[in-house]
BALOBA-1460 file (C-alpha; in Angstrom, 3 decimals):
// residues 385
<rec num="1" residu="x" x="16.074" y="-44.658" z="25.111"/>
<rec num="2" residu="x" x="19.849" y="-44.565" z="24.888"/>
<rec num="3" residu="x" x="20.426" y="-48.638" z="25.012"/>
<rec num="4" residu="x" x="17.393" y="-48.757" z="22.450"/>
<rec num="5" residu="x" x="19.026" y="-46.272" z="20.090"/>
<rec num="6" residu="x" x="22.330" y="-48.693" z="20.368"/>
<rec num="7" residu="x" x="20.378" y="-51.916" z="19.801"/>
<rec num="8" residu="x" x="18.723" y="-50.143" z="16.832"/>
<rec num="9" residu="x" x="21.595" y="-49.340" z="15.173"/>
<rec num="10" residu="x" x="23.511" y="-52.659" z="15.748"/>
<rec num="11" residu="x" x="20.631" y="-54.222" z="13.921"/>
<rec num="12" residu="x" x="20.754" y="-51.806" z="10.880"/>
<rec num="13" residu="x" x="24.865" y="-52.262" z="10.870"/>
<rec num="14" residu="x" x="24.169" y="-56.281" z="10.905"/>
<rec num="15" residu="x" x="21.409" y="-56.539" z="8.577"/>
<rec num="16" residu="x" x="23.787" y="-54.265" z="5.987"/>
<rec num="17" residu="x" x="26.887" y="-56.700" z="6.492"/>
<rec num="18" residu="x" x="24.555" y="-59.482" z="6.146"/>
<rec num="19" residu="x" x="23.065" y="-58.028" z="2.542"/>
<rec num="20" residu="x" x="26.338" y="-57.508" z="1.374"/>
<rec num="21" residu="x" x="27.783" y="-60.655" z="2.678"/>
<rec num="22" residu="x" x="24.776" y="-62.378" z="0.171"/>
<rec num="23" residu="x" x="25.252" y="-60.061" z="-2.610"/>
<rec num="24" residu="x" x="29.269" y="-61.168" z="-2.514"/>
<rec num="25" residu="x" x="28.196" y="-64.690" z="-2.461"/>
<rec num="26" residu="x" x="26.037" y="-63.826" z="-5.370"/>
<rec num="27" residu="x" x="29.133" y="-62.030" z="-6.901"/>
<rec num="28" residu="x" x="30.646" y="-65.381" z="-6.690"/>
<rec num="29" residu="x" x="28.376" y="-67.482" z="-8.485"/>
<rec num="30" residu="x" x="28.460" y="-64.640" z="-11.062"/>
<rec num="31" residu="x" x="32.446" y="-65.226" z="-11.376"/>
<rec num="32" residu="x" x="31.601" y="-68.768" z="-11.924"/>
<rec num="33" residu="x" x="29.378" y="-68.451" z="-14.434"/>
<rec num="34" residu="x" x="31.099" y="-66.268" z="-16.403"/>
<rec num="35" residu="x" x="34.268" y="-68.678" z="-16.357"/>
<rec num="36" residu="x" x="31.902" y="-71.095" z="-17.790"/>
<rec num="37" residu="x" x="30.601" y="-69.097" z="-20.602"/>
<rec num="38" residu="x" x="33.420" y="-66.875" z="-21.011"/>
<rec num="39" residu="x" x="33.329" y="-63.964" z="-23.533"/>
<rec num="40" residu="x" x="31.004" y="-60.969" z="-23.074"/>
<rec num="41" residu="x" x="29.783" y="-63.057" z="-19.758"/>
<rec num="42" residu="x" x="32.772" y="-61.265" z="-17.755"/>
<rec num="43" residu="x" x="30.408" y="-58.078" z="-18.252"/>
<rec num="44" residu="x" x="28.335" y="-59.199" z="-15.853"/>
<rec num="45" residu="x" x="30.545" y="-59.569" z="-12.487"/>
<rec num="46" residu="x" x="31.466" y="-56.159" z="-13.479"/>
<rec num="47" residu="x" x="28.090" y="-54.790" z="-13.101"/>
<rec num="48" residu="x" x="27.436" y="-56.654" z="-10.006"/>
<rec num="49" residu="x" x="30.371" y="-55.038" z="-8.869"/>
<rec num="50" residu="x" x="28.679" y="-51.642" z="-9.553"/>
<rec num="51" residu="x" x="25.246" y="-52.734" z="-8.026"/>
<rec num="52" residu="x" x="27.196" y="-53.626" z="-4.723"/>
<rec num="53" residu="x" x="28.804" y="-49.918" z="-4.967"/>
<rec num="54" residu="x" x="25.502" y="-48.384" z="-5.579"/>
<rec num="55" residu="x" x="23.750" y="-50.530" z="-2.806"/>
<rec num="56" residu="x" x="26.668" y="-49.437" z="-0.307"/>
<rec num="57" residu="x" x="26.028" y="-45.572" z="-1.194"/>
<rec num="58" residu="x" x="22.544" y="-45.677" z="-1.607"/>
<rec num="59" residu="x" x="21.670" y="-43.045" z="0.986"/>
<rec num="60" residu="x" x="23.750" y="-40.545" z="0.041"/>
<rec num="61" residu="x" x="23.817" y="-41.155" z="-3.802"/>
<rec num="62" residu="x" x="20.164" y="-43.457" z="-4.198"/>
<rec num="63" residu="x" x="18.896" y="-41.807" z="-7.553"/>
<rec num="64" residu="x" x="22.532" y="-41.710" z="-9.181"/>
<rec num="65" residu="x" x="23.419" y="-45.106" z="-8.256"/>
<rec num="66" residu="x" x="19.970" y="-46.677" z="-9.355"/>
<rec num="67" residu="x" x="20.464" y="-44.638" z="-12.534"/>
<rec num="68" residu="x" x="23.697" y="-46.117" z="-13.303"/>
<rec num="69" residu="x" x="22.682" y="-49.429" z="-12.624"/>
<rec num="70" residu="x" x="19.727" y="-49.466" z="-14.818"/>
<rec num="71" residu="x" x="21.894" y="-48.320" z="-17.991"/>
<rec num="72" residu="x" x="25.024" y="-50.524" z="-17.188"/>
<rec num="73" residu="x" x="22.448" y="-53.471" z="-16.822"/>
<rec num="74" residu="x" x="20.178" y="-52.791" z="-20.261"/>
<rec num="75" residu="x" x="23.469" y="-51.942" z="-21.932"/>
<rec num="76" residu="x" x="25.088" y="-55.268" z="-20.971"/>
<rec num="77" residu="x" x="21.797" y="-57.166" z="-21.776"/>
<rec num="78" residu="x" x="21.546" y="-55.282" z="-25.382"/>
<rec num="79" residu="x" x="24.899" y="-56.224" z="-26.133"/>
<rec num="80" residu="x" x="24.580" y="-60.059" z="-25.323"/>
<rec num="81" residu="x" x="20.990" y="-59.835" z="-27.520"/>
<rec num="82" residu="x" x="22.362" y="-58.153" z="-30.527"/>
<rec num="83" residu="x" x="25.505" y="-60.236" z="-30.792"/>
<rec num="84" residu="x" x="24.103" y="-63.397" z="-30.099"/>
<rec num="85" residu="x" x="26.644" y="-64.508" z="-27.731"/>
<rec num="86" residu="x" x="25.557" y="-66.847" z="-24.682"/>
<rec num="87" residu="x" x="24.665" y="-64.859" z="-22.053"/>
<rec num="88" residu="x" x="22.977" y="-65.534" z="-18.220"/>
<rec num="89" residu="x" x="21.580" y="-63.123" z="-15.961"/>
<rec num="90" residu="x" x="23.848" y="-61.642" z="-12.795"/>
<rec num="91" residu="x" x="22.818" y="-62.634" z="-9.358"/>
<rec num="92" residu="x" x="24.524" y="-59.950" z="-7.896"/>
<rec num="93" residu="x" x="23.475" y="-57.460" z="-10.431"/>
<rec num="94" residu="x" x="19.721" y="-58.463" z="-10.149"/>
<rec num="95" residu="x" x="20.159" y="-58.302" z="-6.524"/>
<rec num="96" residu="x" x="21.196" y="-54.857" z="-6.152"/>
<rec num="97" residu="x" x="18.789" y="-53.853" z="-8.924"/>
<rec num="98" residu="x" x="15.868" y="-55.263" z="-6.281"/>
<rec num="99" residu="x" x="17.303" y="-53.873" z="-3.193"/>
<rec num="100" residu="x" x="17.674" y="-50.661" z="-4.983"/>
<rec num="101" residu="x" x="14.029" y="-50.598" z="-6.296"/>
<rec num="102" residu="x" x="12.946" y="-51.093" z="-2.798"/>
<rec num="103" residu="x" x="14.821" y="-47.777" z="-1.745"/>
<rec num="104" residu="x" x="13.500" y="-46.118" z="-4.531"/>
<rec num="105" residu="x" x="9.852" y="-46.852" z="-4.036"/>
<rec num="106" residu="x" x="10.522" y="-46.070" z="-0.058"/>
<rec num="107" residu="x" x="11.888" y="-42.919" z="-0.229"/>
<rec num="108" residu="x" x="11.897" y="-41.194" z="-3.464"/>
<rec num="109" residu="x" x="9.545" y="-38.132" z="-3.594"/>
<rec num="110" residu="x" x="6.707" y="-38.156" z="-5.419"/>
<rec num="111" residu="x" x="5.041" y="-41.304" z="-5.424"/>
<rec num="112" residu="x" x="4.557" y="-41.082" z="-9.094"/>
<rec num="113" residu="x" x="8.631" y="-40.845" z="-9.968"/>
<rec num="114" residu="x" x="9.280" y="-43.479" z="-7.488"/>
<rec num="115" residu="x" x="6.507" y="-45.633" z="-9.220"/>
<rec num="116" residu="x" x="8.053" y="-44.801" z="-12.831"/>
<rec num="117" residu="x" x="11.374" y="-45.350" z="-11.909"/>
<rec num="118" residu="x" x="10.367" y="-48.916" z="-10.012"/>
<rec num="119" residu="x" x="8.731" y="-49.852" z="-13.601"/>
<rec num="120" residu="x" x="12.040" y="-48.707" z="-15.383"/>
<rec num="121" residu="x" x="13.528" y="-51.317" z="-13.307"/>
<rec num="122" residu="x" x="11.178" y="-54.213" z="-14.284"/>
<rec num="123" residu="x" x="11.651" y="-53.140" z="-17.996"/>
<rec num="124" residu="x" x="15.564" y="-53.515" z="-17.232"/>
<rec num="125" residu="x" x="14.882" y="-56.894" z="-15.584"/>
<rec num="126" residu="x" x="12.447" y="-58.343" z="-18.431"/>
<rec num="127" residu="x" x="15.491" y="-57.448" z="-20.828"/>
<rec num="128" residu="x" x="17.750" y="-58.952" z="-18.658"/>
<rec num="129" residu="x" x="15.758" y="-62.370" z="-18.843"/>
<rec num="130" residu="x" x="15.072" y="-61.720" z="-22.798"/>
<rec num="131" residu="x" x="18.697" y="-60.681" z="-23.799"/>
<rec num="132" residu="x" x="20.309" y="-63.220" z="-22.129"/>
<rec num="133" residu="x" x="18.770" y="-66.421" z="-23.207"/>
<rec num="134" residu="x" x="21.072" y="-69.218" z="-21.764"/>
<rec num="135" residu="x" x="20.082" y="-72.341" z="-23.489"/>
<rec num="136" residu="x" x="16.846" y="-71.127" z="-24.511"/>
<rec num="137" residu="x" x="15.904" y="-70.349" z="-20.818"/>
<rec num="138" residu="x" x="14.870" y="-66.665" z="-21.400"/>
<rec num="139" residu="x" x="11.243" y="-67.787" z="-20.425"/>
<rec num="140" residu="x" x="12.369" y="-69.227" z="-17.115"/>
<rec num="141" residu="x" x="14.624" y="-66.471" z="-16.428"/>
<rec num="142" residu="x" x="12.162" y="-63.738" z="-17.059"/>
<rec num="143" residu="x" x="9.771" y="-65.130" z="-14.779"/>
<rec num="144" residu="x" x="12.073" y="-65.440" z="-11.695"/>
<rec num="145" residu="x" x="13.102" y="-61.929" z="-12.499"/>
<rec num="146" residu="x" x="9.701" y="-61.019" z="-12.350"/>
<rec num="147" residu="x" x="8.774" y="-62.434" z="-9.217"/>
<rec num="148" residu="x" x="11.725" y="-61.103" z="-7.806"/>
<rec num="149" residu="x" x="10.600" y="-57.808" z="-8.627"/>
<rec num="150" residu="x" x="7.181" y="-58.108" z="-7.536"/>
<rec num="151" residu="x" x="8.362" y="-59.264" z="-4.003"/>
<rec num="152" residu="x" x="10.799" y="-56.138" z="-4.164"/>
<rec num="153" residu="x" x="7.942" y="-53.745" z="-5.164"/>
<rec num="154" residu="x" x="5.638" y="-54.695" z="-2.375"/>
<rec num="155" residu="x" x="8.231" y="-54.704" z="0.216"/>
<rec num="156" residu="x" x="8.852" y="-51.301" z="-1.016"/>
<rec num="157" residu="x" x="5.424" y="-49.939" z="-1.403"/>
<rec num="158" residu="x" x="4.596" y="-51.607" z="2.092"/>
<rec num="159" residu="x" x="7.535" y="-49.525" z="3.722"/>
<rec num="160" residu="x" x="6.276" y="-46.270" z="2.217"/>
<rec num="161" residu="x" x="2.912" y="-46.773" z="2.844"/>
<rec num="162" residu="x" x="4.045" y="-47.143" z="6.986"/>
<rec num="163" residu="x" x="6.374" y="-44.255" z="6.381"/>
<rec num="164" residu="x" x="3.784" y="-42.089" z="4.919"/>
<rec num="165" residu="x" x="1.040" y="-43.305" z="7.883"/>
<rec num="166" residu="x" x="3.776" y="-42.548" z="10.747"/>
<rec num="167" residu="x" x="4.315" y="-39.004" z="8.960"/>
<rec num="168" residu="x" x="0.585" y="-38.138" z="8.703"/>
<rec num="169" residu="x" x="0.401" y="-39.062" z="12.335"/>
<rec num="170" residu="x" x="3.340" y="-36.923" z="13.341"/>
<rec num="171" residu="x" x="1.482" y="-34.120" z="11.309"/>
<rec num="172" residu="x" x="-1.978" y="-34.828" z="13.107"/>
<rec num="173" residu="x" x="-0.042" y="-34.709" z="16.501"/>
<rec num="174" residu="x" x="1.873" y="-31.428" z="16.045"/>
<rec num="175" residu="x" x="-1.339" y="-29.866" z="14.349"/>
<rec num="176" residu="x" x="-3.190" y="-30.825" z="17.087"/>
<rec num="177" residu="x" x="-0.294" y="-29.397" z="19.709"/>
<rec num="178" residu="x" x="-0.582" y="-26.339" z="17.802"/>
<rec num="179" residu="x" x="-4.249" y="-25.613" z="18.001"/>
<rec num="180" residu="x" x="-3.660" y="-26.693" z="21.868"/>
<rec num="181" residu="x" x="-1.066" y="-23.918" z="22.369"/>
<rec num="182" residu="x" x="-3.320" y="-21.200" z="20.321"/>
<rec num="183" residu="x" x="-6.060" y="-21.679" z="22.621"/>
<rec num="184" residu="x" x="-3.460" y="-21.497" z="25.586"/>
<rec num="185" residu="x" x="-2.189" y="-18.214" z="23.494"/>
<rec num="186" residu="x" x="-5.437" y="-16.638" z="23.640"/>
<rec num="187" residu="x" x="-6.147" y="-17.558" z="27.249"/>
<rec num="188" residu="x" x="-2.988" y="-16.085" z="28.263"/>
<rec num="189" residu="x" x="-3.840" y="-12.547" z="26.355"/>
<rec num="190" residu="x" x="-7.566" y="-12.548" z="28.071"/>
<rec num="191" residu="x" x="-5.924" y="-13.259" z="31.340"/>
<rec num="192" residu="x" x="-3.072" y="-10.390" z="30.783"/>
<rec num="193" residu="x" x="-5.065" y="-7.773" z="28.937"/>
<rec num="194" residu="x" x="-7.823" y="-8.007" z="31.082"/>
<rec num="195" residu="x" x="-5.286" y="-7.129" z="34.207"/>
<rec num="196" residu="x" x="-3.568" y="-4.161" z="32.529"/>
<rec num="197" residu="x" x="-6.985" y="-2.441" z="31.618"/>
<rec num="198" residu="x" x="-8.106" y="-3.276" z="35.351"/>
<rec num="199" residu="x" x="-4.738" y="-1.606" z="36.789"/>
<rec num="200" residu="x" x="-5.175" y="1.344" z="33.789"/>
<rec num="201" residu="x" x="-8.691" y="2.234" z="35.334"/>
<rec num="202" residu="x" x="-7.297" y="1.934" z="38.963"/>
<rec num="203" residu="x" x="-4.479" y="4.168" z="38.091"/>
<rec num="204" residu="x" x="-6.883" y="6.824" z="36.610"/>
<rec num="205" residu="x" x="-9.144" y="7.032" z="39.756"/>
<rec num="206" residu="x" x="-6.145" y="6.897" z="41.762"/>
<rec num="207" residu="x" x="-4.819" y="10.214" z="40.028"/>
<rec num="208" residu="x" x="-7.533" y="12.002" z="41.133"/>
<rec num="209" residu="x" x="-7.332" y="11.770" z="44.251"/>
<rec num="210" residu="x" x="-3.481" y="10.680" z="45.029"/>
<rec num="211" residu="x" x="-1.345" y="11.743" z="42.040"/>
<rec num="212" residu="x" x="1.762" y="10.488" z="43.632"/>
<rec num="213" residu="x" x="0.012" y="6.543" z="43.778"/>
<rec num="214" residu="x" x="0.205" y="6.803" z="39.650"/>
<rec num="215" residu="x" x="3.653" y="6.141" z="39.404"/>
<rec num="216" residu="x" x="3.403" y="2.428" z="41.031"/>
<rec num="217" residu="x" x="0.439" y="2.238" z="39.150"/>
<rec num="218" residu="x" x="2.290" y="2.634" z="36.045"/>
<rec num="219" residu="x" x="4.857" y="0.380" z="37.174"/>
<rec num="220" residu="x" x="2.423" y="-2.471" z="37.698"/>
<rec num="221" residu="x" x="1.034" y="-2.099" z="34.367"/>
<rec num="222" residu="x" x="4.174" y="-2.071" z="32.434"/>
<rec num="223" residu="x" x="5.254" y="-5.355" z="34.439"/>
<rec num="224" residu="x" x="1.905" y="-6.991" z="33.816"/>
<rec num="225" residu="x" x="2.680" y="-5.813" z="30.034"/>
<rec num="226" residu="x" x="6.117" y="-7.057" z="30.306"/>
<rec num="227" residu="x" x="4.681" y="-10.756" z="31.324"/>
<rec num="228" residu="x" x="2.119" y="-10.839" z="28.522"/>
<rec num="229" residu="x" x="4.762" y="-10.210" z="25.900"/>
<rec num="230" residu="x" x="6.954" y="-13.023" z="27.371"/>
<rec num="231" residu="x" x="4.431" y="-15.394" z="27.478"/>
<rec num="232" residu="x" x="3.005" y="-14.649" z="23.933"/>
<rec num="233" residu="x" x="6.481" y="-14.784" z="22.434"/>
<rec num="234" residu="x" x="7.310" y="-18.109" z="23.899"/>
<rec num="235" residu="x" x="4.430" y="-19.585" z="23.089"/>
<rec num="236" residu="x" x="4.363" y="-17.850" z="19.494"/>
<rec num="237" residu="x" x="8.098" y="-19.265" z="19.352"/>
<rec num="238" residu="x" x="6.556" y="-22.969" z="19.970"/>
<rec num="239" residu="x" x="3.803" y="-22.216" z="17.281"/>
<rec num="240" residu="x" x="6.561" y="-21.118" z="14.788"/>
<rec num="241" residu="x" x="8.644" y="-24.042" z="15.065"/>
<rec num="242" residu="x" x="8.810" y="-27.237" z="13.122"/>
<rec num="243" residu="x" x="9.819" y="-29.595" z="15.815"/>
<rec num="244" residu="x" x="7.740" y="-30.455" z="18.992"/>
<rec num="245" residu="x" x="9.046" y="-28.065" z="21.972"/>
<rec num="246" residu="x" x="8.365" y="-28.442" z="25.675"/>
<rec num="247" residu="x" x="5.525" y="-26.518" z="27.065"/>
<rec num="248" residu="x" x="6.458" y="-24.534" z="30.448"/>
<rec num="249" residu="x" x="3.321" y="-22.892" z="31.808"/>
<rec num="250" residu="x" x="1.581" y="-24.462" z="34.492"/>
<rec num="251" residu="x" x="3.546" y="-27.549" z="34.924"/>
<rec num="252" residu="x" x="4.300" y="-27.399" z="38.801"/>
<rec num="253" residu="x" x="2.783" y="-26.044" z="41.810"/>
<rec num="254" residu="x" x="4.900" y="-23.500" z="41.845"/>
<rec num="255" residu="x" x="3.288" y="-21.849" z="38.832"/>
<rec num="256" residu="x" x="-0.268" y="-22.032" z="40.802"/>
<rec num="257" residu="x" x="1.427" y="-20.045" z="43.642"/>
<rec num="258" residu="x" x="2.939" y="-17.733" z="40.913"/>
<rec num="259" residu="x" x="-0.236" y="-17.231" z="39.370"/>
<rec num="260" residu="x" x="-2.453" y="-16.497" z="42.638"/>
<rec num="261" residu="x" x="0.235" y="-13.967" z="43.902"/>
<rec num="262" residu="x" x="0.176" y="-11.973" z="40.713"/>
<rec num="263" residu="x" x="-3.571" y="-11.789" z="40.915"/>
<rec num="264" residu="x" x="-3.189" y="-10.472" z="44.622"/>
<rec num="265" residu="x" x="-1.082" y="-8.023" z="43.630"/>
<rec num="266" residu="x" x="-3.175" y="-6.227" z="41.395"/>
<rec num="267" residu="x" x="-6.761" y="-7.456" z="42.546"/>
<rec num="268" residu="x" x="-8.364" y="-9.475" z="45.407"/>
<rec num="269" residu="x" x="-6.613" y="-11.458" z="47.858"/>
<rec num="270" residu="x" x="-6.218" y="-14.963" z="46.675"/>
<rec num="271" residu="x" x="-5.665" y="-17.336" z="49.557"/>
<rec num="272" residu="x" x="-4.050" y="-21.015" z="48.062"/>
<rec num="273" residu="x" x="-4.198" y="-24.274" z="50.375"/>
<rec num="274" residu="x" x="-2.354" y="-27.041" z="48.818"/>
<rec num="275" residu="x" x="-3.126" y="-30.046" z="50.894"/>
<rec num="276" residu="x" x="-0.786" y="-32.566" z="52.405"/>
<rec num="277" residu="x" x="0.552" y="-35.365" z="50.382"/>
<rec num="278" residu="x" x="0.110" y="-33.231" z="47.099"/>
<rec num="279" residu="x" x="3.533" y="-32.336" z="45.437"/>
<rec num="280" residu="x" x="4.822" y="-32.178" z="41.639"/>
<rec num="281" residu="x" x="4.858" y="-36.110" z="41.216"/>
<rec num="282" residu="x" x="1.740" y="-36.590" z="42.700"/>
<rec num="283" residu="x" x="-0.173" y="-35.244" z="39.611"/>
<rec num="284" residu="x" x="0.520" y="-36.150" z="35.861"/>
<rec num="285" residu="x" x="1.868" y="-32.915" z="33.755"/>
<rec num="286" residu="x" x="-1.094" y="-32.843" z="31.482"/>
<rec num="287" residu="x" x="-3.316" y="-32.590" z="34.935"/>
<rec num="288" residu="x" x="-1.138" y="-29.910" z="36.346"/>
<rec num="289" residu="x" x="-1.272" y="-28.071" z="33.263"/>
<rec num="290" residu="x" x="-5.299" y="-27.954" z="33.054"/>
<rec num="291" residu="x" x="-5.317" y="-27.250" z="36.781"/>
<rec num="292" residu="x" x="-3.156" y="-24.087" z="35.892"/>
<rec num="293" residu="x" x="-5.859" y="-23.099" z="32.852"/>
<rec num="294" residu="x" x="-8.790" y="-23.561" z="35.084"/>
<rec num="295" residu="x" x="-7.395" y="-21.401" z="37.744"/>
<rec num="296" residu="x" x="-6.260" y="-19.078" z="35.518"/>
<rec num="297" residu="x" x="-10.022" y="-18.814" z="33.693"/>
<rec num="298" residu="x" x="-11.702" y="-18.807" z="37.031"/>
<rec num="299" residu="x" x="-9.472" y="-15.855" z="38.419"/>
<rec num="300" residu="x" x="-9.707" y="-13.895" z="35.205"/>
<rec num="301" residu="x" x="-13.610" y="-14.362" z="35.396"/>
<rec num="302" residu="x" x="-13.585" y="-12.879" z="38.791"/>
<rec num="303" residu="x" x="-11.647" y="-10.012" z="37.599"/>
<rec num="304" residu="x" x="-13.794" y="-9.474" z="34.821"/>
<rec num="305" residu="x" x="-17.443" y="-10.094" z="36.354"/>
<rec num="306" residu="x" x="-16.769" y="-9.495" z="39.973"/>
<rec num="307" residu="x" x="-14.272" y="-6.882" z="40.637"/>
<rec num="308" residu="x" x="-15.659" y="-6.206" z="44.071"/>
<rec num="309" residu="x" x="-14.682" y="-9.555" z="45.423"/>
<rec num="310" residu="x" x="-13.127" y="-8.816" z="48.552"/>
<rec num="311" residu="x" x="-11.188" y="-12.748" z="48.877"/>
<rec num="312" residu="x" x="-11.052" y="-15.611" z="46.742"/>
<rec num="313" residu="x" x="-10.456" y="-19.073" z="48.070"/>
<rec num="314" residu="x" x="-8.341" y="-21.561" z="46.232"/>
<rec num="315" residu="x" x="-8.151" y="-24.948" z="47.662"/>
<rec num="316" residu="x" x="-6.262" y="-28.217" z="46.237"/>
<rec num="317" residu="x" x="-6.694" y="-31.486" z="47.642"/>
<rec num="318" residu="x" x="-7.265" y="-35.043" z="47.433"/>
<rec num="319" residu="x" x="-10.819" y="-37.007" z="47.963"/>
<rec num="320" residu="x" x="-11.457" y="-40.412" z="47.516"/>
<rec num="321" residu="x" x="-9.432" y="-40.940" z="44.373"/>
<rec num="322" residu="x" x="-9.696" y="-37.657" z="42.908"/>
<rec num="323" residu="x" x="-7.234" y="-34.371" z="43.132"/>
<rec num="324" residu="x" x="-10.100" y="-31.874" z="43.271"/>
<rec num="325" residu="x" x="-9.217" y="-27.863" z="42.827"/>
<rec num="326" residu="x" x="-11.755" y="-25.720" z="44.247"/>
<rec num="327" residu="x" x="-12.162" y="-21.943" z="43.604"/>
<rec num="328" residu="x" x="-14.546" y="-20.029" z="45.183"/>
<rec num="329" residu="x" x="-15.577" y="-16.073" z="45.471"/>
<rec num="330" residu="x" x="-18.511" y="-14.277" z="47.333"/>
<rec num="331" residu="x" x="-18.897" y="-12.284" z="43.947"/>
<rec num="332" residu="x" x="-20.824" y="-14.165" z="41.671"/>
<rec num="333" residu="x" x="-19.806" y="-14.239" z="38.055"/>
<rec num="334" residu="x" x="-23.307" y="-14.225" z="36.947"/>
<rec num="335" residu="x" x="-23.705" y="-10.765" z="38.834"/>
<rec num="336" residu="x" x="-21.582" y="-8.527" z="36.922"/>
<rec num="337" residu="x" x="-23.395" y="-5.085" z="38.142"/>
<rec num="338" residu="x" x="-19.857" y="-4.008" z="39.580"/>
<rec num="339" residu="x" x="-18.044" y="-4.888" z="36.517"/>
<rec num="340" residu="x" x="-17.194" y="-2.284" z="34.023"/>
<rec num="341" residu="x" x="-18.400" y="-2.856" z="30.680"/>
<rec num="342" residu="x" x="-15.460" y="-2.329" z="29.082"/>
<rec num="343" residu="x" x="-13.725" y="-5.357" z="30.833"/>
<rec num="344" residu="x" x="-16.776" y="-7.635" z="30.483"/>
<rec num="345" residu="x" x="-16.641" y="-7.102" z="26.423"/>
<rec num="346" residu="x" x="-13.088" y="-8.461" z="26.169"/>
<rec num="347" residu="x" x="-14.257" y="-11.991" z="26.284"/>
<rec num="348" residu="x" x="-14.141" y="-14.875" z="28.445"/>
<rec num="349" residu="x" x="-11.436" y="-17.217" z="26.845"/>
<rec num="350" residu="x" x="-12.659" y="-21.180" z="27.196"/>
<rec num="351" residu="x" x="-15.218" y="-19.913" z="29.524"/>
<rec num="352" residu="x" x="-17.025" y="-22.812" z="31.457"/>
<rec num="353" residu="x" x="-17.496" y="-24.804" z="28.164"/>
<rec num="354" residu="x" x="-13.651" y="-24.912" z="27.423"/>
<rec num="355" residu="x" x="-12.660" y="-25.207" z="30.993"/>
<rec num="356" residu="x" x="-15.333" y="-28.232" z="30.885"/>
<rec num="357" residu="x" x="-13.807" y="-29.884" z="27.333"/>
<rec num="358" residu="x" x="-10.199" y="-29.357" z="29.002"/>
<rec num="359" residu="x" x="-11.061" y="-31.555" z="32.449"/>
<rec num="360" residu="x" x="-13.142" y="-34.218" z="30.523"/>
<rec num="361" residu="x" x="-10.698" y="-34.564" z="28.005"/>
<rec num="362" residu="x" x="-8.619" y="-36.227" z="31.083"/>
<rec num="363" residu="x" x="-11.496" y="-38.242" z="32.626"/>
<rec num="364" residu="x" x="-12.227" y="-35.452" z="35.125"/>
<rec num="365" residu="x" x="-15.489" y="-33.456" z="35.978"/>
<rec num="366" residu="x" x="-15.822" y="-29.998" z="36.460"/>
<rec num="367" residu="x" x="-18.974" y="-28.260" z="38.321"/>
<rec num="368" residu="x" x="-19.492" y="-24.404" z="38.339"/>
<rec num="369" residu="x" x="-22.473" y="-22.413" z="39.881"/>
<rec num="370" residu="x" x="-23.428" y="-20.562" z="43.281"/>
<rec num="371" residu="x" x="-23.419" y="-22.393" z="46.440"/>
<rec num="372" residu="x" x="-25.904" y="-22.225" z="49.635"/>
<rec num="373" residu="x" x="-23.804" y="-19.789" z="51.243"/>
<rec num="374" residu="x" x="-24.166" y="-17.445" z="48.392"/>
<rec num="375" residu="x" x="-20.694" y="-17.995" z="47.388"/>
<rec num="376" residu="x" x="-19.803" y="-18.394" z="43.390"/>
<rec num="377" residu="x" x="-17.201" y="-21.427" z="43.222"/>
<rec num="378" residu="x" x="-15.576" y="-23.897" z="40.441"/>
<rec num="379" residu="x" x="-14.413" y="-27.328" z="40.901"/>
<rec num="380" residu="x" x="-12.611" y="-29.409" z="38.963"/>
<rec num="381" residu="x" x="-12.238" y="-33.246" z="39.757"/>
<rec num="382" residu="x" x="-9.321" y="-35.451" z="37.964"/>
<rec num="383" residu="x" x="-8.948" y="-39.156" z="38.450"/>
<rec num="384" residu="x" x="-5.555" y="-40.140" z="40.441"/>
<rec num="385" residu="x" x="-5.434" y="-43.296" z="38.062"/>
């Protein structure tokens, strides 16, 4: 990436030098014409010099330089036309005006203002052709200047179109990313608050029999609340930022282990098995993120709908060109008889539909249902190529 930036930088520098070189050659031509015609024609090379300065400073003083060139060029054309002196259009002057017109059409906001300024440059160029009617060649000069302006306007308009399309694409990507982050925030809130509610109910039950065990339960609730706030703060910060930021949740196998350990600390025991040959470089980051979300949603469903489950089995394996995540528990998600209704009303985040959408977006498949052994399992498959 650094090498590419250096190449682009030097291409821009060389193109700038080449453009100034051409304007310098045009200025020498203007000096030769002024020496031949004499009189007020000597004003034309002066306007050409001002145009070259405006081109050099166009990125910092685009509108100021462009406006100054319009005034100077029109003033010289008006002076030559009213006095009846012989004169000819300036090459450097015209070239600078066309370069500045391209920049105005490309960068000035809003586009209506850019269009009006470009029409102003056309009027000045036409005045240049009519007011400097050297040997009755005004019509020819006007045609050539109009052709040059048309080319500059076409280039500037096309560059503006590319810039607008790129800005729209960037906006669309950012909006999609923010929607994705908002959905992740929704899942994080559902996961953490479900855990907090379950721990609070457990603390109330324990308080009736073992009051001394309430303090550890309250510590667990406080810890879960802190984790929820940290996760939400991180995602909200990304949502509010203008630039895209990297997302940290669920990008490594360590996140999967941490998720199962946190769940086991306040709920059914979770056994996590990661097959040999799978490491952080085996799966793409987007697959790792989706694995994390599928596992999180599955464990949240277990906690909400099957709290009597004794054990949850989680396995991540490679099979026939697919990475397969299997989450299995022996308490049916569909059977919520043991679930507290206040927990069930918390909602299910994406649920099975949302998980399927995530997995299928990466070319994978998702299955959920009861096994012949009576267990409830969720299986997500992701292609490795």
